[in-house]
C-alpha positions as CSV (number, residue, x, y, z in Angstrom):
1,M,109.8,60.5,64.3
2,R,107.3,58.6,66.6
3,N,107.9,61.2,69.4
4,L,107.1,64.0,67.0
5,F,103.9,62.4,66.0
6,L,102.9,61.8,69.6
7,L,103.6,65.4,70.5
8,A,101.6,66.7,67.5
9,S,98.7,64.5,68.6
10,L,99.0,65.7,72.2
11,F,98.9,69.4,71.3
12,S,96.2,69.1,68.8
13,T,94.1,67.3,71.4
14,V,94.6,69.5,74.4
15,L,94.8,72.9,72.7
16,P,91.8,74.7,71.2
17,A,91.4,75.7,67.6
18,K,92.9,79.1,68.0
19,A,96.3,79.7,66.3
20,Y,99.3,78.5,68.2
21,D,102.9,77.8,67.2
22,M,103.3,74.0,67.0
23,Q,107.1,74.1,66.6
24,G,107.4,76.6,69.5
25,L,105.3,74.3,71.8
26,M,107.3,71.3,70.8
27,D,110.5,73.1,71.6
28,A,109.0,74.1,74.9
29,F,108.1,70.4,75.6
30,Y,111.7,69.4,75.0
31,S,113.0,72.1,77.3
32,V,111.3,70.5,80.4
33,V,113.3,68.1,82.5
34,M,112.9,66.2,85.8
35,I,114.8,67.0,89.0
36,R,115.5,64.0,91.3
37,G,117.3,63.1,94.5
38,Y,117.2,60.7,97.4
39,N,115.8,62.1,100.6
40,T,117.0,61.3,104.1
41,N,114.7,58.3,104.5
42,G,115.9,56.7,101.3
43,G,112.9,57.7,99.2
44,L,113.1,59.4,95.9
45,A,112.2,63.1,95.8
46,Y,111.3,64.6,92.4
47,G,110.1,67.8,90.8
48,S,110.4,69.5,87.4
49,G,112.6,72.2,85.8
50,V,113.0,74.1,82.6
51,V,116.3,74.6,80.7
52,V,117.0,78.4,80.5
53,G,120.6,78.4,79.4
54,D,123.6,76.2,78.6
55,N,123.7,73.6,81.4
56,Q,121.3,75.7,83.5
57,V,117.8,74.7,84.7
58,I,115.3,76.8,86.7
59,T,113.2,75.0,89.3
60,N,111.5,75.7,92.6
61,C,113.8,75.7,95.7
62,H,111.3,73.6,97.6
63,V,112.1,70.8,95.2
64,L,115.7,70.8,96.6
65,R,114.9,70.9,100.3
66,S,115.1,67.2,101.1
67,T,118.0,65.9,99.1
68,K,121.8,66.3,99.4
69,Q,122.7,65.1,95.9
70,P,120.1,66.2,93.4
71,W,120.4,65.5,89.7
72,I,118.7,66.3,86.4
73,S,117.2,63.6,84.3
74,R,115.4,63.0,81.0
75,G,114.6,59.4,80.3
76,E,117.6,57.3,81.2
77,D,120.0,60.2,80.9
78,T,121.2,61.9,84.1
79,Y,123.2,65.0,84.9
80,A,124.6,65.7,88.3
81,I,123.8,69.2,89.7
82,T,127.1,70.9,90.6
83,S,125.9,74.2,92.0
84,V,122.8,76.4,92.6
85,R,121.9,80.0,92.8
86,A,119.0,80.2,95.2
87,D,116.3,82.7,96.1
88,A,114.4,80.7,98.8
89,W,111.9,83.5,99.5
90,H,110.8,83.7,95.9
91,D,111.1,79.8,95.7
92,L,113.3,79.9,92.6
93,C,116.6,78.1,92.2
94,L,118.9,78.1,89.1
95,V,120.9,74.8,89.1
96,S,124.0,74.1,87.0
97,T,125.4,70.9,85.5
98,H,127.9,69.8,82.9
99,N,127.5,68.4,79.3
100,M,123.7,68.7,79.2
101,P,122.8,68.8,75.5
102,F,119.3,70.3,75.8
103,K,118.2,73.5,74.2
104,S,117.0,76.4,76.3
105,A,113.4,77.4,76.3
106,K,112.5,80.7,74.6
107,L,111.9,83.3,77.3
108,G,108.7,85.3,77.2
109,S,107.2,87.8,79.6
110,S,104.4,87.7,82.1
111,L,103.9,91.5,81.5
112,G,102.5,90.8,78.1
113,L,99.8,88.4,79.3
114,K,96.1,89.2,79.5
115,R,93.4,87.7,81.5
116,G,91.8,84.9,79.6
117,Q,94.8,84.3,77.4
118,E,95.6,80.6,76.6
119,V,98.6,79.0,78.2
120,A,100.1,75.6,78.6
121,G,101.7,74.0,81.6
122,I,104.3,71.4,80.8
123,G,105.8,69.3,83.6
124,H,106.3,65.9,85.2
125,S,103.1,65.7,87.2
126,N,103.1,62.6,89.5
127,G,106.7,61.9,88.5
128,V,105.8,60.4,85.1
129,P,109.0,60.0,82.9
130,A,107.6,62.0,80.0
131,P,106.3,65.6,80.6
132,L,102.5,66.1,80.6
133,T,100.8,69.1,79.0
134,S,97.9,70.9,80.7
135,R,96.1,73.5,78.7
136,G,94.4,76.5,80.5
137,N,93.8,80.2,80.6
138,V,95.2,83.1,82.6
139,K,92.7,83.7,85.4
140,G,94.5,86.5,87.3
141,L,97.6,88.7,87.1
142,H,99.1,90.0,90.3
143,L,101.8,92.6,90.1
144,D,105.0,91.7,92.0
145,S,107.6,93.8,90.2
146,P,109.2,93.2,87.8
147,G,106.5,90.7,86.7
148,Y,103.1,89.3,87.4
149,V,102.4,86.2,89.6
150,I,100.1,84.3,87.3
151,R,96.9,82.6,88.4
152,T,96.0,80.0,85.8
153,S,93.6,77.1,85.1
154,A,96.4,75.0,83.6
155,K,96.5,72.3,86.3
156,F,99.7,70.8,87.7
157,M,100.1,68.0,90.3
158,M,102.8,66.8,92.6
159,G,106.1,66.4,90.7
160,A,105.3,69.4,88.5
161,S,106.6,72.0,90.9
162,G,109.2,73.9,89.0
163,S,107.7,73.1,85.6
164,G,107.1,75.6,82.9
165,L,104.0,77.8,82.0
166,F,104.2,78.7,78.3
167,D,102.3,80.9,76.0
168,M,100.9,79.6,72.7
169,D,104.1,80.5,70.9
170,G,106.0,78.2,73.3
171,K,107.7,81.0,75.2
172,L,108.3,80.5,78.9
173,V,106.2,83.1,80.9
174,G,106.2,81.5,84.4
175,I,107.3,78.7,86.7
176,N,104.4,76.6,88.2
177,T,104.9,76.7,92.0
178,F,102.0,76.6,94.4
179,K,98.3,75.9,94.5
180,T,95.3,75.6,96.9
181,A,92.8,72.8,97.0
182,G,89.2,72.6,98.1
183,I,85.6,71.6,97.1
184,G,85.5,74.5,94.6
185,G,88.6,73.1,92.8
186,S,92.3,73.8,92.8
187,I,93.7,77.3,92.2
188,H,97.2,77.3,90.5
189,F,99.9,79.9,90.6
190,A,103.1,80.4,88.5
191,L,105.9,82.8,89.3
192,P,107.0,85.3,86.7
193,I,109.9,84.4,84.4
194,E,111.1,88.0,84.9
195,W,112.4,86.9,88.3
196,L,115.1,84.9,86.6
197,D,117.2,88.0,86.0
198,S,117.7,88.7,89.7
199,L,118.1,85.0,90.4
200,R,121.2,84.9,88.1
201,K,122.8,87.5,90.3
202,Q,122.5,85.3,93.5
203,P,125.8,83.8,94.8
204,E,126.7,80.3,93.6
205,I,126.6,77.6,96.3
206,T,127.4,73.9,96.2
207,T,125.8,72.6,99.3
208,F,122.4,70.9,99.6
209,P,119.6,70.7,100.7
210,I,118.3,74.2,100.1
211,Q,116.7,75.9,103.2
212,G,114.4,78.8,103.7
213,K,110.7,79.7,103.8
214,A,109.0,80.7,100.5
215,L,106.6,83.6,100.2
216,W,103.6,81.3,99.7
217,E,104.4,79.7,103.1
218,E,104.1,83.0,105.0
219,D,101.6,83.3,107.9
220,E,98.2,83.7,106.3
221,D,97.6,87.3,107.6
222,K,100.9,88.4,106.1
223,K,100.4,87.0,102.6
224,P,99.4,89.3,99.7
225,Y,95.6,89.6,99.5
226,Y,95.4,87.4,96.3
227,M,96.9,84.6,98.3
228,Q,94.7,85.2,101.3
229,A,91.7,85.0,99.0
230,A,92.7,81.8,97.2
231,V,92.0,79.4,100.2
232,P,88.4,80.6,101.0
233,E,87.6,80.7,97.3
234,S,88.8,77.1,96.7
235,R,86.8,76.0,99.8
236,E,83.8,78.1,98.8
237,D,83.9,79.9,102.1
238,W,82.0,83.0,100.8
239,P,81.8,85.0,104.1
240,K,85.6,84.6,104.6
241,L,86.2,85.5,100.9
242,A,84.0,88.6,101.2
243,E,86.0,89.6,104.4
244,V,89.3,89.3,102.6
245,A,88.1,91.0,99.4
246,E,86.7,94.0,101.3
247,K,90.1,94.5,103.0
248,W,91.7,94.0,99.6
249,T,89.6,96.6,97.8
250,A,90.2,99.1,100.6
251,A,93.9,98.6,100.5
252,E,94.2,98.4,96.7
253,P,91.2,100.3,95.2
254,K,92.6,100.2,91.7
255,A,93.1,96.4,91.7
256,A,90.6,94.9,89.3
257,E,91.2,91.4,90.7
258,A,90.2,92.7,94.2
259,W,86.8,94.0,92.9
260,Y,86.2,90.8,90.9
261,T,86.9,88.7,93.9
262,L,84.5,90.8,96.0
263,G,81.9,90.3,93.3
264,V,82.2,86.5,93.4
265,A,81.9,86.5,97.1
266,L,78.8,88.8,97.2
267,E,77.1,87.0,94.3
268,N,77.4,83.7,96.2
269,L,76.1,85.4,99.3
270,R,73.0,86.4,97.3
271,Q,73.8,90.1,97.5
272,K,73.3,90.6,93.8
273,D,73.1,94.4,93.6
274,L,76.4,94.8,95.5
275,A,77.9,92.1,93.4
276,S,77.0,93.9,90.2
277,K,78.7,97.1,91.5
278,A,81.8,95.1,92.2
279,F,81.9,93.4,88.8
280,N,81.3,96.7,87.0
281,Q,84.2,98.2,88.9
282,A,86.4,95.3,88.0
283,F,85.6,95.7,84.3
284,L,86.1,99.5,84.5
285,L,89.6,98.9,85.9
286,D,90.4,96.1,83.4
287,G,88.6,96.0,80.1
288,N,89.9,92.5,79.5
289,N,88.1,91.1,82.5
290,Y,85.4,89.2,80.6
291,D,84.7,87.0,83.6
292,A,83.2,90.1,85.3
293,L,81.0,90.7,82.3
294,V,79.8,87.1,82.3
295,H,78.8,87.3,85.9
296,L,76.9,90.5,85.2
297,G,75.1,88.7,82.4
298,L,74.1,85.9,84.7
299,I,72.8,88.4,87.3
300,A,70.9,90.3,84.6
301,K,69.3,87.0,83.4
302,E,68.1,86.2,86.9
303,K,66.5,89.7,87.1
304,G,65.0,89.3,83.6
305,D,66.9,92.4,82.4
306,S,67.2,91.7,78.6
307,A,68.7,95.1,77.9
308,E,71.6,94.5,80.2
309,M,72.1,91.0,78.8
310,H,72.4,92.5,75.3
311,R,74.7,95.3,76.5
312,I,77.1,92.7,77.9
313,Q,76.9,90.6,74.7
314,V,78.1,93.6,72.7
315,A,80.8,94.4,75.2
316,L,82.1,90.8,75.0
317,A,82.0,90.9,71.2
318,N,84.2,93.9,71.3
319,I,86.8,91.9,73.2
320,D,86.4,88.6,71.3
321,E,83.6,87.3,69.1
322,D,84.1,83.8,70.4
323,L,83.6,85.0,74.0
324,A,80.3,86.6,72.9
325,N,79.2,83.3,71.3
326,E,80.1,81.3,74.5
327,Y,78.2,83.9,76.5
328,I,75.1,83.4,74.4
329,E,75.4,79.6,74.8
330,L,75.9,79.9,78.5
331,L,72.8,82.0,79.1
332,G,70.8,80.1,76.5
333,C,69.3,83.3,75.2
334,G,70.1,82.8,71.5
335,K,69.5,85.9,69.3
336,S,67.5,87.5,72.1
337,C,70.7,88.4,73.9
């Protein structure tokens, strides 16, 4: 009973007032486990995983690179990993064990997500014995069929690789995998749960450690543009970000995220008119990209364009009334917006 109370307190603290499924999130919490193993120098390697079937846990393959005998644990209970199905390039591994009593997470879909939607990351950040919950929002969706690689503000740290990204109904939508770091803050990415289907079809192997380069470890100029953009953005290297974004919009002119990224770079380079055009194009391609509207509002305020500020307020209200209220507070314009 005490654990249930602590979980309820945790979710009520870290999650906003909007509706969410408490029972679903508690089930999600209990579907997360720790992956452990001794590395070659005798140290303890660890990561996270999510139960996705009877005696089956999904995690990142890079969690299993440095240990020959990994195991699953929760508290003092341990379960030896007997085999694995590995997709090293996509950095997803499905490990199997015996007699593990934990329930599977409910599977959701990255395809149903929208920019700005609330999500929760649940994993063993820093190797703590009980999972930690990090609330955030979807900040970008990058199609990599059959799902979206998810950029999110739900933070995770070392030890949470392979942890779960859940929607507010407690459904597993992604696996937290890689991030960038810089003076502008970390940028976090989760792989789509849709990739689990092809992972199940991989051959079963029983030898460890797992080997092979992951897609996020590719040479910088060979990465997808959204990955190329993440490093200069987190480092606030605006000329480099503009360079990447210009190539991105040329290669993928219908990608709203490309235009939004270009707008961010140009705005910080003080090229406000060009930034406005980029943000408008981002919103035209994705009517849920409220961040683009907010940036347009900030530019309009700087220019003293009250009509444009009001137009944006109305557009935000059509998406979500709470967004419009946050916009009014951000700009400090009160009813004059």
